[in-house]
N, C-alpha and C positions, 0 to 999 in steps of 0.2 A: 912036275907040278904045273898046273895051268889054271887060269881063271879066264873066262870068256865074257863077252858082252854082246847083247843082241843089237841089231841095227837101230832099233828104237832108242835104246840106252845111249848108244854112240851119238846119235843125232841130238838127243837131249843135252848131253854133256858138251858137245862142240858148240851148240847154240848158246849155252850158258857161259862157256869160256869166252866166246866172241863178244857177248853182251857185257861181260865183266871187263874185257879189254886187256887182260893179262892172265897168265897162268899156263902151266904146261900139261895139266891133266887133273885127275882126281885120285885121292887116296881112299882105298877101301881097307877097313880094319875092323877089329872087334875089341870090345871093352867088357870088363866084368860089371854086370849090372842086371837088374830086372828079376823077374820071378824064376826064370830058368837058368840064369847064370851068365849068359853072354848076349850082347846086342851088337848090331852092325853100326859102323861109323863111316860116314862119307864126308870128305872135305876137299876143297880145292888145293892143288899143289902148285906153289910158285917156284920151289927149288927142290930138286931131287936130293934125297939123303943117301949117303954112301951104301948103307945096308939095304936099301930098297930093291925089291924085285920089280921090274917094269914089264908090263904086258902091253904090247901095241895092239890096239883093237880098232883097225881102220884109221880114222882121223883122230881118235881119242887114245890117250895113254892112261893106263891104270897102274897105280903105285901101291905096293903092299909091303909092309914091314915083315921081318922074319917070324916074329911071334904070331902074327895074325895069319900068315900063309899056311901054317899047319892046320888051322881051323877052316880055311877058305878053299883049299885045294879042290878043284873040280867045280867050283861055283860058277854059275852063269848069272850075270847081272842083267836085269831086264827093266824097261820102263813101261808101265802099264797105265792106260786110261780106261776107266770104267765109269760111265756116266759123268758125274761132276767130280769124281775122285781121280787122282793121278798120283803116281809115285813109283819109286824103285821097288822092284821085287827081287829077292835073292833066292835063286834056285840052287840050294846047297845040299849036295848028296850026303854030307857028313852029319846033318842034323838028325838026332835021335828023337827029340820031342821039342815042341814049342809051347810057350805058356798060352793061356787062354786069350790074353789080350793081343797076342801076336808081336809083342815088342821084344821078346828075348827068346833064346833057344839054348838047348843043351846038346853037347856032342858026346 
């Protein structure tokens, strides 16, 4: 099982961790919500949990809980800037369909 991160995402995360002044990485997970059933969750990590799987992505660490890992295997985390908009993009090969608003997905 693997999750990867683009250089743009890695740089964005390391910049924010440095600005924050503490933390060891970010947690990527999924939660049940939205039109299609699941949505992505990102949060800073200050302490690793014993059950976490850790992915070293250059200077950034990505933490994933066991439940979420089944839905996220093969995902590439990217950070995209388009005009005035910017944000994380999840390139997840497991997604069967997404809702119209783009906030949730179904596997």
